[in-house]
C-alpha positions in Angstrom: 26.2 -145.7 31.0 24.2 -144.8 34.1 21.3 -143.2 31.7 20.8 -147.2 30.3 19.8 -148.4 33.9 16.1 -148.9 34.0 14.6 -146.9 36.6 10.7 -146.7 37.4 8.9 -143.9 37.7 9.4 -143.3 41.2 13.1 -143.1 40.4 14.1 -146.2 42.0 16.0 -149.3 40.7 13.8 -151.8 39.0 14.5 -154.9 40.3 12.4 -157.4 39.1 9.2 -158.6 37.5 7.0 -156.8 40.3 8.7 -153.2 39.5 7.7 -153.9 35.6 4.2 -154.6 36.4 4.0 -151.8 38.8 5.3 -149.4 36.2 3.2 -150.9 33.8 -0.2 -150.8 35.7 0.3 -147.1 37.1 1.0 -145.4 33.6 -2.8 -144.8 33.5 -5.7 -145.9 31.6 -6.8 -145.0 28.8 -3.7 -144.2 27.4 -2.9 -140.6 27.3 -2.2 -139.9 23.6 -2.9 -137.3 21.5 -3.5 -136.6 18.0 -1.6 -133.7 18.1 1.5 -135.1 19.2 1.0 -138.6 16.9 0.3 -136.6 13.4 1.4 -133.4 11.5 -0.8 -130.2 12.1 -2.9 -129.5 9.0 -5.3 -126.4 8.0 -7.9 -126.6 5.0 -9.2 -123.3 3.8 -12.1 -123.3 1.5 -11.9 -120.4 -1.2 -14.7 -119.5 -3.4 -12.7 -121.6 -6.4 -10.1 -123.6 -4.5 -9.4 -125.5 -1.2 -6.2 -124.1 0.0 -4.4 -126.9 2.3 -1.2 -126.2 4.7 0.5 -129.0 6.4 3.3 -128.7 8.9 6.2 -131.2 7.9 9.3 -129.8 9.5 12.6 -131.8 8.6 10.5 -133.9 6.0 11.8 -134.1 2.1 9.8 -134.3 -0.5 10.6 -137.3 -1.5 8.9 -138.9 1.9 5.7 -137.5 1.2 2.9 -139.0 -0.8 -0.3 -137.1 -1.8 -3.3 -138.8 -3.2 -6.8 -137.5 -4.2 -9.3 -140.3 -4.6 -12.8 -139.9 -5.1 -12.7 -136.3 -3.2 -10.4 -137.6 -0.5 -7.3 -135.9 -0.5 -4.5 -137.8 1.7 -1.2 -136.8 2.9 1.0 -139.4 4.1 4.4 -139.3 5.4 7.3 -142.2 5.9 10.3 -141.4 7.6 13.2 -143.7 8.2 16.4 -142.7 9.5 19.3 -145.2 8.7 22.7 -144.3 9.4 25.3 -146.8 9.5 28.7 -145.4 11.7 30.9 -148.6 11.8 33.6 -146.2 13.6 31.7 -145.9 16.7 31.3 -148.4 19.6 27.5 -148.0 20.7 26.6 -149.4 23.6 22.8 -148.6 23.0 21.4 -147.1 19.6 17.7 -146.7 18.5 16.5 -146.5 14.8 13.9 -144.0 13.8 10.9 -144.7 11.9 7.8 -142.8 11.5 4.6 -142.9 9.7 2.1 -140.3 9.5 -0.9 -139.9 7.6 -4.0 -137.2 7.3 -6.9 -136.9 4.8 -9.6 -135.0 4.3 -12.8 -135.1 2.2 -13.2 -132.3 -0.4 -16.5 -133.0 -2.0 -16.3 -131.0 -5.1 -12.8 -131.3 -5.4 -11.2 -131.4 -9.2 -8.4 -133.8 -10.0 -7.0 -131.6 -13.0 -4.4 -128.9 -12.1 -3.8 -129.6 -8.5 -0.7 -128.0 -7.3 1.6 -128.8 -4.2 4.9 -127.0 -3.1 6.9 -127.7 -0.1 8.9 -124.6 1.6 11.0 -124.3 4.8 8.9 -127.4 6.1 5.5 -126.2 5.0 3.4 -128.2 2.5 1.1 -126.0 0.6 -1.5 -127.6 -1.6 -4.3 -126.0 -3.9 -7.1 -128.0 -5.1 -9.4 -126.7 -7.5 -13.1 -127.0 -7.2 -15.2 -128.4 -9.8 -18.1 -126.4 -11.4 -20.9 -126.3 -9.5 -23.8 -127.7 -11.1 -27.6 -127.8 -10.1 -28.2 -130.4 -7.9 -32.1 -129.9 -7.1 -34.6 -129.8 -9.7 -38.3 -128.9 -9.6 -40.1 -131.8 -11.3 -43.5 -130.7 -12.4 -46.4 -133.6 -11.8 -48.7 -133.9 -14.7 
């Protein structure tokens, strides 16, 4: 039960409104957030005929992953919601865990056909083939 008592950063018991204000303004500005802690890690490797994307998603089931390729933008999104219904326990404090993460990468010459994805031991492997290269520049003769 002692773990639920609100202590401030100095280890003293929060006794009122002024302590809450002190804790709020002593956290630091700007907020110390990092993309490495907020999202999953992703590697993109370009081969001659394909892109190989690897994303670390430990503990995520394939049903919780959404893959989408739209106009060359590959999006990987994860939505997890943990709902454990334990009516026999007498909880004093219980939190629900909901997480949503998304990463995207632009693959300019991605072919939407024959994309494959496999989730293996918490690592998502995606293979995106490239389109046939077409000549994008052309010499124009002046008459």
